[in-house]
NUGU-595137 format. One record per residue: residue number from 1; z, x, y of N, C-alpha, C, O, CB in turn. Coordinates in nm, 2 decimals. Atoms other than C-alpha are relative to their C-alpha. Glycine has a CB too. Layout:
N
- NUM; Z; X; Y; Z; X; Y; Z; X; Y; Z; X; Y; Z; X; Y .
...
This chain:
88
- 1; -0.14; -0.14; 0.00; 12.25; 19.57; 10.08; 0.06; -0.10; -0.09; 0.09; -0.22; -0.07; 0.12; 0.05; 0.19 .
- 2; -0.14; -0.01; 0.11; 12.47; 19.54; 9.76; 0.08; 0.05; 0.06; 0.07; 0.13; 0.15; 0.01; 0.09; -0.13 .
- 3; -0.10; -0.06; -0.08; 12.79; 19.57; 9.84; 0.10; 0.00; -0.14; 0.02; -0.05; -0.23; 0.04; -0.10; 0.15 .
- 4; -0.08; 0.04; 0.10; 13.08; 19.56; 9.52; 0.07; 0.13; -0.03; 0.07; 0.24; 0.03; -0.09; -0.06; -0.11 .
- 5; -0.14; -0.11; 0.05; 13.36; 19.77; 9.34; -0.06; 0.05; -0.15; -0.09; -0.03; -0.23; 0.21; -0.11; -0.03 .
- 6; 0.04; -0.05; 0.11; 13.23; 20.02; 9.05; 0.15; 0.03; -0.07; 0.24; 0.09; -0.02; -0.10; 0.12; 0.03 .
- 7; -0.13; -0.03; 0.02; 13.51; 20.02; 8.81; -0.03; 0.01; -0.21; -0.12; -0.04; -0.27; 0.14; -0.14; 0.08 .
- 8; 0.00; -0.01; 0.13; 13.57; 20.12; 8.43; 0.07; -0.13; -0.09; 0.19; -0.12; -0.07; 0.05; 0.12; -0.01 .
- 9; -0.06; 0.10; 0.04; 13.66; 19.78; 8.19; -0.05; 0.01; -0.13; -0.17; 0.01; -0.18; -0.01; -0.12; 0.08 .
- 10; 0.00; -0.03; 0.17; 13.73; 19.83; 7.83; -0.03; -0.20; -0.06; 0.03; -0.31; -0.03; 0.24; 0.11; -0.08 .
- 11; -0.01; 0.18; 0.00; 13.61; 19.48; 7.71; 0.02; 0.01; -0.20; -0.02; 0.09; -0.28; -0.23; -0.12; 0.10 .
- 12; -0.07; -0.01; 0.17; 13.77; 19.38; 7.31; -0.15; -0.07; -0.06; -0.21; -0.15; 0.02; 0.20; -0.15; -0.05 .
- 13; 0.07; 0.01; 0.09; 13.50; 19.32; 7.05; -0.04; -0.17; 0.06; -0.13; -0.19; 0.15; 0.07; 0.03; -0.14 .
- 14; 0.03; 0.16; -0.05; 13.50; 18.92; 7.10; -0.06; 0.03; 0.12; -0.18; 0.01; 0.14; 0.14; -0.11; 0.02 .
- 15; 0.05; -0.01; -0.17; 13.45; 18.98; 7.45; -0.15; 0.04; -0.01; -0.24; -0.03; 0.04; 0.09; 0.13; 0.09 .
- 16; 0.15; -0.07; -0.04; 13.13; 19.23; 7.40; -0.07; -0.07; -0.04; -0.17; -0.09; 0.02; -0.05; 0.13; -0.06 .
- 17; 0.12; 0.08; 0.07; 12.96; 19.00; 7.18; -0.04; -0.15; 0.07; -0.15; -0.18; 0.09; 0.05; -0.03; -0.17 .
- 18; 0.03; 0.11; -0.13; 12.99; 18.67; 7.42; -0.09; 0.09; 0.14; -0.19; 0.05; 0.18; 0.19; -0.07; 0.06 .
- 19; 0.10; -0.07; -0.10; 12.86; 18.94; 7.70; -0.17; 0.02; -0.06; -0.27; -0.03; -0.01; 0.07; 0.17; 0.02 .
- 20; 0.14; -0.02; 0.02; 12.57; 19.06; 7.50; -0.08; -0.16; -0.09; -0.20; -0.17; -0.12; 0.00; 0.16; -0.12 .
- 21; 0.10; 0.13; 0.10; 12.48; 18.68; 7.31; -0.06; -0.02; 0.18; -0.18; 0.00; 0.20; 0.13; -0.21; -0.11 .
- 22; 0.01; 0.07; -0.11; 12.49; 18.56; 7.70; -0.11; 0.10; 0.09; -0.15; 0.07; 0.21; 0.16; -0.03; 0.08 .
- 23; 0.09; -0.11; -0.06; 12.25; 18.88; 7.81; -0.13; -0.02; -0.10; -0.24; 0.03; -0.06; 0.08; 0.16; 0.00 .
- 24; 0.11; -0.02; 0.06; 12.02; 18.81; 7.52; -0.07; -0.18; -0.01; -0.19; -0.20; -0.05; 0.03; 0.10; -0.15 .
- 25; 0.04; 0.15; 0.00; 11.99; 18.40; 7.54; -0.05; 0.01; 0.19; -0.16; -0.03; 0.22; 0.16; -0.12; -0.06 .
- 26; 0.06; 0.04; -0.12; 11.96; 18.40; 7.94; -0.05; 0.08; 0.09; -0.07; 0.05; 0.21; 0.08; -0.05; 0.05 .
- 27; 0.07; -0.13; -0.01; 11.80; 18.76; 7.97; 0.08; 0.07; 0.12; 0.03; 0.14; 0.21; -0.16; -0.02; 0.03 .
- 28; -0.07; -0.10; -0.13; 12.06; 18.90; 8.21; 0.02; 0.14; -0.06; 0.02; 0.17; -0.18; 0.18; -0.06; 0.07 .
- 29; -0.06; -0.11; 0.00; 12.16; 19.23; 8.28; 0.14; -0.02; -0.09; 0.20; -0.12; -0.12; 0.01; 0.05; 0.14 .
- 30; -0.17; -0.06; 0.01; 12.51; 19.38; 8.15; 0.09; -0.07; 0.14; 0.17; -0.17; 0.14; 0.02; 0.22; 0.03 .
- 31; -0.07; 0.03; -0.11; 12.62; 19.35; 8.50; 0.03; -0.11; 0.00; 0.14; -0.15; -0.03; -0.03; 0.04; 0.10 .
- 32; 0.05; 0.17; -0.02; 12.50; 18.97; 8.57; 0.08; -0.04; -0.10; 0.20; -0.06; -0.07; -0.17; -0.06; -0.03 .
- 33; -0.12; 0.07; 0.12; 12.67; 18.85; 8.23; 0.09; 0.03; 0.01; 0.16; -0.02; -0.07; 0.00; 0.01; -0.14 .
- 34; -0.12; -0.02; -0.01; 12.96; 19.01; 8.34; 0.06; -0.03; 0.14; 0.19; -0.04; 0.15; 0.02; 0.13; -0.05 .
- 35; -0.06; 0.09; -0.14; 12.99; 18.88; 8.72; 0.00; -0.12; -0.13; 0.09; -0.14; -0.21; -0.13; -0.04; 0.19 .
- 36; 0.00; 0.18; 0.07; 12.87; 18.52; 8.54; 0.13; 0.00; -0.04; 0.20; -0.05; 0.05; -0.12; -0.06; -0.15 .
- 37; -0.09; 0.03; 0.07; 13.16; 18.52; 8.33; 0.13; -0.01; 0.07; 0.21; -0.10; 0.07; 0.00; 0.07; -0.10 .
- 38; -0.11; -0.01; -0.06; 13.40; 18.65; 8.53; 0.07; -0.13; 0.11; 0.18; -0.17; 0.14; -0.03; 0.12; 0.05 .
- 39; 0.02; 0.11; -0.09; 13.28; 18.38; 8.79; 0.08; -0.12; -0.03; 0.17; -0.18; 0.02; -0.14; -0.05; 0.01 .
- 40; -0.01; 0.13; 0.06; 13.29; 18.11; 8.57; 0.17; -0.04; -0.05; 0.24; -0.15; -0.04; -0.10; -0.01; -0.14 .
- 41; -0.15; 0.00; 0.01; 13.63; 18.17; 8.47; 0.11; -0.01; 0.08; 0.20; -0.08; 0.04; 0.02; 0.08; -0.05 .
- 42; -0.08; 0.01; -0.07; 13.82; 18.24; 8.76; -0.01; -0.10; 0.12; 0.08; -0.12; 0.20; 0.01; 0.11; 0.03 .
- 43; 0.06; 0.06; -0.10; 13.60; 17.99; 8.98; 0.06; -0.17; -0.07; 0.08; -0.26; 0.01; -0.20; 0.05; 0.02 .
- 44; -0.04; 0.10; 0.01; 13.73; 17.70; 8.74; 0.18; 0.02; -0.01; 0.27; 0.08; -0.08; -0.08; -0.06; -0.11 .
- 45; -0.18; 0.05; 0.04; 14.08; 17.61; 8.76; 0.04; -0.14; -0.02; 0.02; -0.24; 0.04; 0.09; 0.02; 0.11 .
- 46; -0.01; 0.12; 0.04; 14.24; 17.37; 8.54; 0.11; 0.00; 0.05; 0.18; 0.09; 0.00; -0.01; -0.04; -0.12 .
- 47; -0.15; -0.03; -0.01; 14.58; 17.31; 8.70; 0.04; -0.12; -0.13; -0.03; -0.21; -0.19; 0.08; -0.04; 0.18 .
- 48; -0.05; 0.04; 0.12; 14.82; 17.22; 8.43; 0.09; -0.12; 0.08; 0.13; -0.12; 0.19; 0.06; 0.11; -0.10 .
- 49; -0.07; 0.10; -0.05; 15.01; 16.90; 8.44; 0.11; 0.04; 0.02; 0.13; 0.14; -0.05; 0.01; -0.09; -0.07 .
- 50; -0.12; 0.00; 0.00; 15.35; 16.90; 8.55; 0.13; -0.04; -0.12; 0.19; -0.14; -0.15; 0.00; -0.07; 0.09 .
- 51; -0.13; 0.03; 0.14; 15.62; 16.96; 8.26; 0.11; -0.07; 0.03; 0.19; -0.03; 0.10; 0.07; 0.14; -0.05 .
- 52; -0.06; 0.14; -0.03; 15.80; 16.63; 8.26; 0.12; 0.01; -0.18; 0.09; 0.03; -0.29; -0.17; -0.17; 0.01 .
- 53; -0.10; 0.02; 0.16; 16.14; 16.60; 7.99; 0.04; -0.09; 0.06; 0.05; -0.07; 0.18; 0.12; 0.10; -0.08 .
- 54; -0.07; 0.08; 0.00; 16.30; 16.30; 8.00; 0.14; 0.05; -0.07; 0.16; 0.12; -0.17; -0.08; -0.10; -0.05 .
- 55; -0.11; -0.07; 0.09; 16.67; 16.34; 7.92; 0.04; -0.14; -0.10; 0.00; -0.25; -0.06; 0.17; 0.08; 0.10 .
- 56; -0.07; 0.07; 0.07; 16.84; 16.14; 7.65; 0.21; 0.02; 0.01; 0.29; 0.11; 0.05; -0.07; 0.05; -0.16 .
- 57; -0.15; -0.02; 0.01; 17.20; 16.06; 7.62; 0.02; 0.00; -0.13; -0.02; -0.10; -0.19; 0.09; -0.11; 0.06 .
- 58; -0.02; -0.06; 0.12; 17.31; 16.23; 7.29; 0.11; -0.09; -0.04; 0.13; -0.10; -0.16; 0.03; 0.15; -0.01 .
- 59; -0.12; 0.01; 0.10; 17.65; 16.02; 7.24; 0.10; 0.09; 0.05; 0.09; 0.16; 0.15; -0.03; 0.03; -0.14 .
- 60; -0.15; -0.06; 0.02; 17.99; 16.17; 7.21; -0.02; 0.16; -0.08; -0.07; 0.13; -0.19; 0.11; -0.13; -0.11 .
- 61; -0.05; -0.15; 0.03; 18.03; 16.57; 7.11; 0.06; 0.01; -0.12; 0.18; 0.00; -0.11; 0.09; 0.05; 0.10 .
- 62; -0.08; 0.01; 0.11; 18.11; 16.59; 6.73; 0.07; 0.13; 0.03; 0.12; 0.17; -0.09; -0.08; -0.03; -0.14 .
- 63; -0.06; -0.10; 0.04; 18.28; 16.92; 6.80; 0.02; 0.04; 0.15; -0.07; 0.04; 0.24; -0.07; 0.09; -0.10 .
- 64; -0.03; -0.06; -0.19; 18.45; 17.04; 7.14; -0.07; 0.12; 0.05; -0.06; 0.23; 0.01; 0.17; 0.05; 0.04 .
- 65; 0.14; -0.08; -0.07; 18.18; 17.19; 7.35; 0.06; 0.15; 0.06; -0.01; 0.24; 0.08; -0.09; -0.11; 0.15 .
- 66; -0.04; -0.08; -0.05; 18.44; 17.43; 7.50; 0.01; 0.11; -0.10; 0.04; 0.22; -0.05; 0.08; -0.04; 0.06 .
- 67; -0.01; -0.07; 0.09; 18.44; 17.61; 7.17; -0.13; 0.04; -0.03; -0.15; 0.13; -0.12; 0.07; -0.05; -0.09 .
- 68; 0.13; 0.00; 0.08; 18.05; 17.59; 7.12; -0.05; 0.13; -0.04; -0.12; 0.16; -0.14; -0.10; -0.07; 0.09 .
- 69; 0.05; -0.15; 0.04; 18.00; 17.97; 7.15; 0.08; 0.07; -0.12; 0.02; 0.16; -0.19; 0.03; 0.11; 0.13 .
- 70; -0.07; -0.02; 0.12; 18.25; 18.03; 6.89; -0.02; -0.03; -0.09; -0.01; 0.06; -0.18; 0.08; -0.03; 0.00 .
- 71; 0.09; 0.04; 0.11; 18.09; 17.81; 6.66; -0.11; 0.00; -0.03; -0.14; -0.04; -0.14; 0.00; -0.08; -0.01 .
- 72; 0.11; -0.07; 0.05; 17.75; 17.94; 6.68; 0.05; 0.18; -0.02; -0.04; 0.27; -0.05; -0.14; -0.04; 0.10 .
- 73; -0.03; -0.14; 0.05; 17.91; 18.28; 6.62; 0.09; -0.03; -0.19; 0.09; 0.05; -0.29; 0.12; 0.10; 0.14 .
- 74; -0.06; -0.02; 0.13; 18.11; 18.16; 6.31; -0.08; -0.01; -0.06; -0.09; 0.08; -0.15; 0.08; -0.07; -0.05 .
- 75; 0.12; 0.04; 0.11; 17.79; 18.01; 6.15; -0.07; 0.12; 0.01; -0.10; 0.16; -0.11; -0.11; -0.14; 0.03 .
- 76; 0.09; -0.11; 0.02; 17.59; 18.30; 6.22; 0.06; 0.06; -0.10; 0.02; 0.03; -0.21; -0.03; 0.08; 0.12 .
- 77; -0.15; -0.08; 0.07; 17.86; 18.52; 6.06; 0.00; -0.05; -0.14; 0.01; 0.03; -0.23; 0.17; -0.04; 0.08 .
- 78; 0.00; 0.05; 0.14; 17.85; 18.28; 5.76; -0.13; 0.05; -0.05; -0.14; 0.12; -0.15; 0.02; -0.15; -0.01 .
- 79; 0.10; -0.02; 0.07; 17.50; 18.30; 5.70; -0.06; 0.17; 0.00; -0.14; 0.24; -0.06; -0.10; -0.09; 0.06 .
- 80; 0.04; -0.20; 0.04; 17.47; 18.68; 5.76; 0.07; 0.00; -0.16; 0.01; 0.02; -0.26; 0.13; 0.16; 0.16 .
- 81; -0.08; -0.01; 0.13; 17.72; 18.68; 5.47; -0.05; -0.06; -0.09; -0.04; 0.01; -0.20; 0.11; -0.03; -0.01 .
- 82; 0.09; 0.05; 0.10; 17.53; 18.47; 5.26; -0.10; 0.04; -0.05; -0.13; 0.02; -0.17; -0.04; -0.07; 0.02 .
- 83; 0.15; -0.04; 0.06; 17.20; 18.63; 5.27; 0.03; 0.15; -0.04; -0.04; 0.22; -0.11; -0.15; 0.00; 0.13 .
- 84; 0.01; -0.16; 0.09; 17.35; 18.98; 5.20; 0.09; -0.04; -0.13; 0.15; 0.06; -0.18; 0.10; 0.16; 0.11 .
- 85; -0.05; 0.04; 0.13; 17.50; 18.81; 4.88; -0.06; -0.02; -0.09; -0.02; -0.01; -0.20; 0.05; -0.08; -0.01 .
- 86; 0.10; 0.07; 0.08; 17.18; 18.67; 4.79; -0.07; 0.16; -0.03; -0.16; 0.20; -0.10; -0.12; -0.14; 0.09 .
- 87; 0.13; -0.14; -0.03; 17.07; 19.04; 4.88; -0.11; -0.02; 0.06; -0.21; 0.02; -0.01; -0.05; 0.06; -0.12 .
- 88; 0.11; 0.02; -0.08; 16.84; 18.95; 5.13; -0.03; 0.07; 0.11; -0.13; 0.04; 0.17; -0.01; -0.09; 0.03 .
């Protein structure tokens, strides 16, 4: 007795080509090719290595960090004015 879920799936053209190639190469039906591909993709879990970032001491700040946002806004305004002046 077979059980399963019937559904409609839209395959992108590159995926469709891969499924058709699997059907031809391995003599599979469309259903079997799709099911095998999904099983292979979902069964293989590649655990990602934990992301680690080591901190570095950068020394003393060259500008007071209490006004860093104001300084960033001023620099951005200057860059916008420069681009407007050259017609960008």
